[in-house]
N, C-alpha and C positions, 0 to 999 in steps of 0.2 A: 407058098404059105400065105394064108389069109392074114389080113392086118391084125385081127384080134389075136391070132395065134402068135404073130411076131411080138406084139405088145406083152402078151403073157410070158413069152420067153425072155424078153428084156427084163421084166420085173423079177422073174425067177432068178436070172443071172445076177441082177443087182443085189437081190437079197443074199445070194450065195457069196458073191465076190466083193461086195461093198463099193463097187464102181463099175462103170461101163465105158469102154473105149469104142467110139462109133466106127472107126476104121477097121478094127479087129473084128467086130461083129459083122460088118458088111462083107468082109472077106470070107468069114466063116460061112455065112448064109448065101454068098454068091449074089448079093444085091447091092445096089448103089448106096454110097454114104448118104446121099440126099434122102433116100427113103428112110434110112435109120434116123437121120436127123429129124425128119418130119414126125416119125413115131415118137421120138424123145420130146419134141416140142409139144405134141398133143398130150402126152403123159404128164409133162410138166404143167400144162394148163389145167389138167385134172387134179393136180396136187400129188401125183404119185411119185415124183422124183424131182431132183433139182438139177437143171442143166448147167454144165460147166464147159469150158473150152475143150473140145475134143470128145465130149461124152456126157456122162451124168453121174451124180452121187445120190445116195438116199435122201429124200426130203425129210426134214424134221417134222414130227407130229406136234411139236410144241409151238406151232405158229397160230393157234386159235386164240380166241379172246381169253381173258382171265378166268372166267367161269369154266370154260372148256378145259383149260390147262390145269385147273385145280383137281380135275378128276384123273390126271395122268401121273402114275408113279407117286402117289401121295405119301406112302409109307417111306419110300426112298428119300423124298424131299424132306420129310420130317427128320430123318436121320442125318442128312446132309446139313440141314439147318442147325441141328443140335451141335454137330461137329464144328461148323463154322462159328457158331456163337462162342464155343469154348476157346477159339483162337484169339478173341478180342482181349486185350490186356488193359488193366486199370490205367486211366489217364490218357488213353489213346483218342485221337480224332479219327473217326471211322466213317466212310461213305458206304451206305447200303443201297444197292440198285433196286429197281422195281422187279416185280415178278413173283411167282408163287413160291419158289425156293427161297428167295430173299425174305419173303414174308415169314416163312418158317424160321429162318434165322433170327429175325426180330422177336418172334414169340418165345424163342429159347434163350435169349440173353438173361443172365442172372439178375435177380432183383437187387443184389448187392453191388452191382457193377457201377463204378464211377467212371464215366467216359462221355464223350461228345459224339453224337451220331447225326450225320447229315444225310438226307434222302430227298429225292424228287418224287417219291411215292407217298401219297396221303395214307394209303393203307398200311405201309410200313411204319409211318410216323404214329398212327393210332395204335399199332401193335406194341409200341414201346411204352404204352401208358402204365404197364406194370413195373417199370423201372424208375423209381422215384429219384435216383441219383444220376440218371442219364440226361444230359442236356440235348434236347431234340431240336435240330434246325431243319425246318422244312423248306426246301428250295422250290421256288415258284416259277410259274410260266403258264403257257397254254397247255391245257390238259389233253393228252393224247388218249382218247377213250379206249382204243384197242388194248393198251397195256395199263391204262389208268396211271400214267406218270406225267409229270410236267416236262414240256419241251419248249423250244423256241428261243428267240434272241434274248429275252429277259433272263432265262435260265443260264444261257451261255455267258452272259455278262456277270452274273453272280459267281460262276465257276472261276472266272479270272482272278478272284480274290481268295480262293480256297486252297489250302495246303493240308492234306490229310496224311495220316500214317498208312492207311490201307483202304483199298476199295474192294468191296465184295461184289463181283460182277455176275450178272445173269445173262444167258444167251439162249438161242434156240437151236444152234448147231455147233458142234465141236469136232473138227476133222483135221487130221495131220497136215494135209496139203491145202485145203480150203480155209483153214484157220477157224477162228471164233466168229460166228455169223449170227445175224438176226434178220427178221423179215421186213424191216422198214429202214429206208436210207437215213432219215433224220434221227431215228432212234439209235442207229449205229453211230452216227456222229456224236450224239450226246454221250453214249457209252465211252467213246474214245476220249472225249473231253474229261469225263470223270476219271478215266484211267490216268490222264496226264496230271490230274490234281493230286495224285497219291504217290507215296514212295514205293508202294508195291500193290499189285492187283492179285486177288485170289478169285479164281473162277469157281462158281458153283455149278456142277454138271451132273444132273440126273441121267440115268441110263439111256433114255430115249433120245438124248441129244448127241451121244457119242457116236462118231462115224457118220453123222448126218450133216446136212448143210442147208442153209437158207440163202436168200438172194444177196444179202449185203454183208460184206466183210467188216468186222469190227477191228480185228487185229490178228496178227499171226499167233499161233499157239505158243510160240517161244517168247512172246512179249509178256506172257503171264508168269507171275512168280510161283504160284502154287495153284493146285486144282483139288477141290473136294469132290469125291465120287462115292457112290454107294458101294457096299461091301461085295456085291456080286459082279463088279466090273471085271471084264476079262483080263487075265494076267498079261497077254501080249499088248493090250492097250496101255496098261500101266507101265510096262517096260518102255514102250515107245515114248510115252510122256516124259519119263525120267531121262531117256536119252536126249530129249529136247531141252533138258535142263530144268524141268518143272519139279517142284516138290509135290508129291502125291499124298493126300490125306484121305484114307478110307474111312467112311462113316459106318459105324455099327449100331 
């Protein structure tokens, strides 16, 4: 079997099964695990999958810059943002993450809402301009241009003084075993710090992120209190999330 044929087979199996186990594939094809690992490494370098110990998982398409991500599942993100915004209660102190789904949440908060919102995303802060009764606290630091959010030591120092009711978390991958992931190690650390600042964390997960993985783990899926997903989310995924102890909110 030619290399191109093997790689096509691997991607077809990954799309069908949601994961690849290098040992099983090598035994099936009668070739060495080293050959399969090399194929997986080259496919990962091309952005076609995410390597994990023993095999591979689907790569999240949500790892591009903000402009690219705004074009992915835009209607689903609007619905998820609207549902997440409805979860905010008057008087709460809320942290809103950066990202395109979080931006939709900010845009859908009620004009009558009285609350405090903390964010390290300038775009999210600007989107709250229509809420005259919301106290907006912009967390500062070095701007990470890929996601257009603040990061670095200054931000982490500010977070040491924050105690919020709820953190609305964005990610690029959500997988039962790989957990909640993103494409940058420092961004993953910031998201963990934001999670520790809040009494509960609500994950905003549009469909292209479900079952996919990125390189850096933020937390286990079970560490999340609730997840907001689009209305077309497969029932088996919803059931597995509920078995993990998550409250699942479907956005319509």
